[in-house]
Structure formats: C-alpha cells, structure tokens
N, C-alpha and C positions, 0 to 999 in steps of 0.2 A: 168103833167110833161112829156116832150118828151124824149123818149129813144134814145140814140145815136146809129146810125147805124155804128158800128165799121168797118164792111166790106167795106162799101161805102167810109168812111173817109180814110181808109188805101189805097184803090185803087186810090183815088184822089192824095194822096201824092206819092204813088209808080209810078204813071204815070209821075209825075214830075221828079222823079229819073231816070226812064227809058229813058225819053227824053234827060236828061243830059248825060246819059251813051252812047248815040249814037255816039258821037264824040271821044270816047276813043278807044285805041287799042283793038283788038278782045279778048284777054285773060282777060283784066280788065273788058271789057264790059260784057262778059259772066259771070264773077264772080258776078258782080253787078246784072245782070238779074236773075241769079239763086237764089241769096239771096232775091231778090224782090219776086220771086215766093214763096219761103218758108214763107216770112212774110205774103203774101196774104193768104196762107193756114192757118197759125196761127190765122190770123184775122177772117177767116171763122169759125174756131173751136170756138174761143172766142165768136163770135157773136151768134152761136148756143147755147152755154152754157148760155149766158145771157138771151136768149129768153126762155129757158126751166126753168129758175129760180133756178139754182144751187147756192144757197146762203149759207152762213156759217151755218145758222140754219136749212137748208134743209137736209134731209137724202139723202146723195149722195154716191153711191157705185161705185168705180172706177174699180171694177173687171170686167173682160170680160168673154165671153163664154169659151174661152180657159182656163182661170184660173179655172173655175168651172169643166171643163173636167179634168184638171190636179189634182184637189182635189179628184175626183172620182178614177182616176188611182192610186193616192198615197194611198188611203184607200184600194183599192184592193191589192196593193203590201204589205201593212201592214197585211191585212187579210191572204194573202198567207204565209207570214213569220210566223205568229202566228199559223196557221193551220199546218205548217210544223214542229211545235214543237220548234221553235226558241224563244229565249228571245230577245225582242226588246227594244230599248231605243232611245234617241235622236241621238245617234251615227249612227243610220241607215240612217240618212239624206243623206249621200253620195250615198247610194244605191237607195233610193226612190226619191230623189230630195228635193229641199228646201221646207219645209212644216211648217205649224203651227202644230207641233207634238201633243201638248196637245188637240187641237181641233179635230184632226183626232182620237185620243184615245177616246175622249168624244163621237164622232160619232159611234165608234165601240161599246162602252159600251151601248149606247142608242139602237143600232141595236140589240144587244144581248137581251136586256130587252124587246124591242118592239116585236121582233119576237119570243121571248121565246126560244132562241137557247139553246142547251144543254151544254153551256160553262159558265165558270166563268173567267172573266178577272182579274188575280191577278197582284199585283204590290208590289214593295219594293223600298225603298230608297237605292241608291248606292253611296258610297263615293269613287271616283276614286283616291284620293290621295291628298297630299298637293298642294296647288296652283290651284286646280280645284274645281269647284262647284259640289255639289251633284245633282243627278238627279234620276228619277225613271226608273226602268226596268219593263217591262210587259211581261206576258206569259199567255197562255190559259190553263185552267184546265177543264177536262171533268166533268160535274155534276154527271154523272153516277158513275165514279170511286171515286168521293168525298164522296158518301154516303156509300161506302163499308167499 
C-alpha cells in the first residue's frame, strides 16, 4: 500500500490557489498567500507525524523540553516553600504556575525516600467550606524532632 505524501499533495493544490490569487487586489492576495503558507506548514508537520508513526496505539508524548524544565522549576519552588516551613496546597498554583500538583508532591515524596532525607512529608485533608471540594495540605516535619 502506498503512503500518501501529504506535503506534496497540499503544495499542488496550494499552487493552484496561489495562481488564482495573483489577479486579486493586494490586501486579499496577501491574505490568501499568508493562509496558504500556514496550510503548507501544517501539511509539513502532519507529514512528519505520519512518517514517524504516531498512531493512536503508539505511546506519544506531546510534552516539550520547556515543559520538563517548568516541572523542575515548579518542584524547586515547592521544595523552597516546604523548607521555609510553609504549609502548601493546590492553592499555591498561582505562585508556582499551573502544575500537576499531585505529581509534583509524589516526586518530592520519592526524592525524600530515595535520598533518605531527614524529613517526613506530612499531609491532611482540608475542607475549605460549603460549595468547595476538599483538598490536601502538605508540610515538612524534621525526622530528628519527630523522635524526641
């Protein structure tokens, strides 16, 4: 079975549209040519995705390097808040940025365990009031003071 070359097919059709736009006034012609350029870019991206086999059953991760850098920055900000003695919750999101809060907390718990850090990450359920959902609040407790 032959695979379709989307980029080539799009370029053929866009060439027809560009030729038809030559006789239009400058404003309309440029509008059409700009949109043709955008369509050509979309076709290029779609063609690359088809060549690499991003199918429904394939494991495809749309996150970028910037996303991963943001995750690390957010985790550092959460650590800084915890080490400063603050109690943190999902409401810290405005300060830290939009995050997968439970995932960052899991990473912090795992880091404490893996590195055998002298802390315990404590948590409690908090009920903010009627009409709002409950959520957990987290804080650090020193293992050394825990034993006394």
